[in-house]
OpenMM code with the backbone's topology and positions (N, CA, C; nanometers):
from openmm import Vec3, app, unit

residues = "UNK UNK UNK UNK UNK UNK UNK UNK UNK UNK UNK UNK UNK UNK UNK UNK UNK UNK UNK UNK UNK UNK UNK UNK UNK UNK UNK UNK UNK UNK UNK UNK UNK UNK UNK UNK UNK UNK UNK UNK UNK UNK UNK UNK UNK UNK UNK UNK UNK UNK UNK UNK UNK UNK UNK UNK UNK UNK UNK UNK UNK UNK UNK UNK UNK UNK UNK UNK UNK UNK UNK UNK UNK".split()
positions = [
    Vec3(1.9741, -3.1497, -0.2086),
    Vec3(1.9953, -3.1198, -0.1136),
    Vec3(2.0194, -2.9815, -0.1505),
    Vec3(2.0767, -2.9909, -0.2737),
    Vec3(2.0245, -2.7876, -0.3086),
    Vec3(1.9009, -2.7487, -0.3182),
    Vec3(1.7834, -2.8350, -0.3633),
    Vec3(1.6512, -2.8180, -0.3833),
    Vec3(1.6019, -2.8003, -0.2489),
    Vec3(1.6043, -2.8808, -0.1459),
    Vec3(1.5618, -2.8456, 0.0136),
    Vec3(1.6104, -2.7009, 0.0415),
    Vec3(1.7537, -2.6938, 0.0333),
    Vec3(1.7900, -2.5457, 0.0903),
    Vec3(1.7545, -2.4611, 0.0243),
    Vec3(1.7172, -2.4516, -0.0794),
    Vec3(1.6316, -2.3500, -0.1708),
    Vec3(1.5035, -2.3145, -0.1081),
    Vec3(1.4461, -2.3892, -0.0801),
    Vec3(1.3058, -2.4204, -0.0505),
    Vec3(1.3536, -2.3676, 0.0867),
    Vec3(1.4230, -2.3987, 0.1404),
    Vec3(1.4182, -2.3352, 0.2957),
    Vec3(1.4718, -2.2223, 0.3114),
    Vec3(1.5038, -2.1109, 0.2575),
    Vec3(1.5697, -1.9874, 0.2077),
    Vec3(1.4605, -1.9531, 0.1961),
    Vec3(1.3556, -1.9837, 0.0528),
    Vec3(1.2422, -1.8966, 0.0257),
    Vec3(1.1711, -1.8714, 0.1549),
    Vec3(1.1215, -1.9948, 0.1897),
    Vec3(1.0383, -1.9786, 0.3394),
    Vec3(1.1227, -1.8674, 0.4683),
    Vec3(1.1880, -1.8816, 0.5232),
    Vec3(1.2820, -1.7794, 0.5764),
    Vec3(1.2706, -1.6188, 0.4984),
    Vec3(1.2884, -1.6219, 0.3581),
    Vec3(1.2746, -1.4860, 0.3465),
    Vec3(1.1773, -1.4475, 0.3304),
    Vec3(1.0606, -1.5187, 0.3134),
    Vec3(0.8950, -1.4473, 0.2532),
    Vec3(0.8983, -1.3588, 0.3717),
    Vec3(0.8720, -1.4086, 0.5192),
    Vec3(0.8211, -1.3081, 0.6552),
    Vec3(0.9477, -1.1533, 0.6153),
    Vec3(1.0272, -1.1725, 0.6024),
    Vec3(1.1067, -1.0949, 0.5769),
    Vec3(1.0216, -0.9967, 0.4787),
    Vec3(1.0107, -1.0503, 0.3507),
    Vec3(0.9812, -0.9291, 0.2123),
    Vec3(0.8741, -0.9068, 0.2709),
    Vec3(0.7281, -0.9788, 0.3045),
    Vec3(0.6441, -0.9068, 0.3886),
    Vec3(0.5990, -0.8029, 0.4571),
    Vec3(0.7073, -0.8007, 0.5558),
    Vec3(0.7491, -0.6931, 0.6301),
    Vec3(0.8195, -0.5717, 0.6324),
    Vec3(0.8521, -0.5472, 0.4782),
    Vec3(0.8985, -0.4734, 0.4374),
    Vec3(0.8121, -0.4035, 0.3592),
    Vec3(0.7120, -0.4434, 0.3169),
    Vec3(0.6070, -0.3688, 0.2277),
    Vec3(0.5052, -0.3262, 0.3025),
    Vec3(0.4051, -0.1580, 0.2494),
    Vec3(0.3072, -0.2274, 0.3083),
    Vec3(0.1768, -0.1058, 0.2346),
    Vec3(0.0925, -0.1040, 0.2804),
    Vec3(-0.0297, -0.0490, 0.1828),
    Vec3(-0.1318, 0.0633, 0.2786),
    Vec3(-0.1155, 0.1564, 0.2808),
    Vec3(-0.2371, 0.2972, 0.3151),
    Vec3(-0.3493, 0.3370, 0.2306),
    Vec3(-0.4208, 0.3171, 0.2756),
    Vec3(-0.5888, 0.3232, 0.2122),
    Vec3(-0.6404, 0.4722, 0.2850),
    Vec3(-0.6832, 0.5609, 0.2147),
    Vec3(-0.7952, 0.6550, 0.2714),
    Vec3(-0.8746, 0.6969, 0.1994),
    Vec3(-1.0280, 0.7571, 0.1908),
    Vec3(-1.0868, 0.8222, 0.1344),
    Vec3(-1.0653, 0.9766, 0.1712),
    Vec3(-1.1137, 1.0927, 0.0641),
    Vec3(-1.1477, 1.1838, 0.0365),
    Vec3(-1.2303, 1.2465, -0.0463),
    Vec3(-1.2623, 1.3799, -0.0346),
    Vec3(-1.3220, 1.4761, -0.1442),
    Vec3(-1.3068, 1.4460, -0.2659),
    Vec3(-1.1568, 1.4871, -0.2960),
    Vec3(-1.0807, 1.4797, -0.4179),
    Vec3(-0.9745, 1.3817, -0.3664),
    Vec3(-0.8710, 1.3544, -0.5201),
    Vec3(-0.7725, 1.2831, -0.4669),
    Vec3(-0.6303, 1.3203, -0.3605),
    Vec3(-0.6205, 1.4643, -0.3782),
    Vec3(-0.5253, 1.5162, -0.2770),
    Vec3(-0.5068, 1.5317, -0.2255),
    Vec3(-0.7069, 1.5008, -0.1207),
    Vec3(-0.7003, 1.4835, 0.0162),
    Vec3(-0.7233, 1.3195, 0.0365),
    Vec3(-0.7716, 1.2469, -0.0246),
    Vec3(-0.7242, 1.0993, 0.0058),
    Vec3(-0.5863, 1.0751, -0.0064),
    Vec3(-0.5196, 1.0882, -0.1213),
    Vec3(-0.3802, 1.0837, -0.1090),
    Vec3(-0.2738, 1.1251, 0.0208),
    Vec3(-0.3008, 1.2272, 0.0505),
    Vec3(-0.2708, 1.2921, 0.1813),
    Vec3(-0.2956, 1.2319, 0.3176),
    Vec3(-0.4543, 1.1728, 0.2718),
    Vec3(-0.4677, 1.1053, 0.4158),
    Vec3(-0.3748, 0.9503, 0.4445),
    Vec3(-0.3670, 0.8757, 0.3024),
    Vec3(-0.3471, 0.7683, 0.3137),
    Vec3(-0.1829, 0.7974, 0.3725),
    Vec3(-0.1117, 0.9264, 0.2872),
    Vec3(0.0363, 0.9305, 0.3190),
    Vec3(0.0628, 0.9220, 0.4838),
    Vec3(-0.0514, 0.9457, 0.5295),
    Vec3(-0.0177, 0.9982, 0.6836),
    Vec3(-0.0298, 0.8603, 0.7689),
    Vec3(-0.0242, 0.7645, 0.7208),
    Vec3(0.0261, 0.6356, 0.7831),
    Vec3(0.1566, 0.5425, 0.7209),
    Vec3(0.2073, 0.6457, 0.6390),
    Vec3(0.3073, 0.5718, 0.5695),
    Vec3(0.4273, 0.5909, 0.6616),
    Vec3(0.5110, 0.5065, 0.7468),
    Vec3(0.6017, 0.4587, 0.8574),
    Vec3(0.7039, 0.5694, 0.8277),
    Vec3(0.7552, 0.6464, 0.8991),
    Vec3(0.8534, 0.7439, 0.8830),
    Vec3(1.0082, 0.6739, 0.8394),
    Vec3(1.0795, 0.6936, 0.7192),
    Vec3(1.1682, 0.6344, 0.6724),
    Vec3(1.1545, 0.5466, 0.5187),
    Vec3(0.9992, 0.5248, 0.5353),
    Vec3(0.9852, 0.4192, 0.4178),
    Vec3(1.0064, 0.4894, 0.3108),
    Vec3(0.9691, 0.4616, 0.1864),
    Vec3(0.9941, 0.4812, 0.0394),
    Vec3(0.8803, 0.4879, -0.0695),
    Vec3(0.7763, 0.5816, -0.0804),
    Vec3(0.6641, 0.5572, -0.1313),
    Vec3(0.6734, 0.4899, -0.2903),
    Vec3(0.6273, 0.3475, -0.3080),
    Vec3(0.6305, 0.2885, -0.4296),
    Vec3(0.5546, 0.3214, -0.5761),
    Vec3(0.4229, 0.3368, -0.4836),
    Vec3(0.3379, 0.3597, -0.5896),
    Vec3(0.2020, 0.4515, -0.5379),
    Vec3(0.1216, 0.5129, -0.5880),
    Vec3(0.0231, 0.5769, -0.5410),
    Vec3(-0.1124, 0.5510, -0.6582),
    Vec3(-0.2389, 0.4337, -0.6203),
    Vec3(-0.3344, 0.4930, -0.7148),
    Vec3(-0.4653, 0.5393, -0.6150),
    Vec3(-0.5098, 0.6084, -0.7291),
    Vec3(-0.6739, 0.6560, -0.6628),
    Vec3(-0.8025, 0.6005, -0.7665),
    Vec3(-0.9208, 0.5802, -0.7083),
    Vec3(-1.0373, 0.5351, -0.7913),
    Vec3(-1.1386, 0.6319, -0.7233),
    Vec3(-1.2012, 0.6587, -0.8108),
    Vec3(-1.3604, 0.6815, -0.7817),
    Vec3(-1.4783, 0.6361, -0.7807),
    Vec3(-1.5260, 0.7006, -0.6561),
    Vec3(-1.6539, 0.6005, -0.6141),
    Vec3(-1.7912, 0.6830, -0.5980),
    Vec3(-1.9066, 0.6113, -0.6446),
    Vec3(-2.0446, 0.6852, -0.6207),
    Vec3(-2.0553, 0.6363, -0.4919),
    Vec3(-2.1111, 0.7588, -0.4517),
    Vec3(-2.1299, 0.7632, -0.2979),
    Vec3(-2.3047, 0.8222, -0.2909),
    Vec3(-2.3829, 0.8743, -0.4155),
    Vec3(-2.4887, 0.9076, -0.4360),
    Vec3(-2.5320, 1.0091, -0.5928),
    Vec3(-2.6549, 1.0199, -0.5811),
    Vec3(-2.6845, 1.0383, -0.7104),
    Vec3(-2.6079, 1.1982, -0.7161),
    Vec3(-2.4981, 1.1693, -0.8097),
    Vec3(-2.3605, 1.3003, -0.9047),
    Vec3(-2.3437, 1.3462, -0.7519),
    Vec3(-2.2876, 1.2115, -0.6641),
    Vec3(-2.1658, 1.2453, -0.5515),
    Vec3(-2.0663, 1.1605, -0.5918),
    Vec3(-1.9598, 1.1881, -0.5347),
    Vec3(-1.8222, 1.0735, -0.5687),
    Vec3(-1.7546, 1.1493, -0.4267),
    Vec3(-1.6500, 1.0327, -0.4413),
    Vec3(-1.5480, 1.0447, -0.3489),
    Vec3(-1.4461, 0.9864, -0.3853),
    Vec3(-1.3131, 0.9619, -0.3328),
    Vec3(-1.2081, 0.9382, -0.3925),
    Vec3(-1.1316, 0.8613, -0.2999),
    Vec3(-1.1176, 0.7379, -0.3427),
    Vec3(-0.9973, 0.6480, -0.2573),
    Vec3(-0.8655, 0.6272, -0.3225),
    Vec3(-0.7409, 0.6492, -0.1993),
    Vec3(-0.6722, 0.6473, -0.2771),
    Vec3(-0.5749, 0.5465, -0.1713),
    Vec3(-0.4601, 0.4703, -0.2737),
    Vec3(-0.4112, 0.3812, -0.1503),
    Vec3(-0.2374, 0.3927, -0.2024),
    Vec3(-0.2026, 0.4046, -0.1272),
    Vec3(-0.0317, 0.4657, -0.1134),
    Vec3(0.0577, 0.3277, -0.0833),
    Vec3(0.1682, 0.2450, -0.1822),
    Vec3(0.2131, 0.1112, -0.1529),
    Vec3(0.3743, 0.1955, -0.1231),
    Vec3(0.3834, 0.1526, 0.0213),
    Vec3(0.5324, 0.1684, 0.0489),
    Vec3(0.6096, 0.0520, 0.0457),
    Vec3(0.7394, 0.1018, 0.0966),
    Vec3(0.8742, -0.0432, 0.1223),
    Vec3(0.9856, 0.0568, 0.1986),
    Vec3(1.0255, -0.0303, 0.3082),
    Vec3(1.0755, -0.0174, 0.4137),
    Vec3(1.2555, -0.0511, 0.3550),
] * unit.nanometer
topology = app.Topology()
chain = topology.addChain("A")
for resn in residues:
    res = topology.addResidue(resn, chain)
    for name in ("N", "CA", "C"):
        topology.addAtom(name, app.Element.getBySymbol(name[0]), res)
């Protein structure tokens, strides 16, 4: 009986946990611009948990940055 209750409570909690987290991604010519653009999509009142950036080659000696901002409410 306890196992059934535990599994049921997990199934009910998962959608709530998923609704409280998010990621915003944007690209820019440098890390600062890409991060700022991604931050614009973070909901008001949310807390930024992590920021990651990676460099993307778009041509000969030309690069852009893609940054993701992970947030939680």
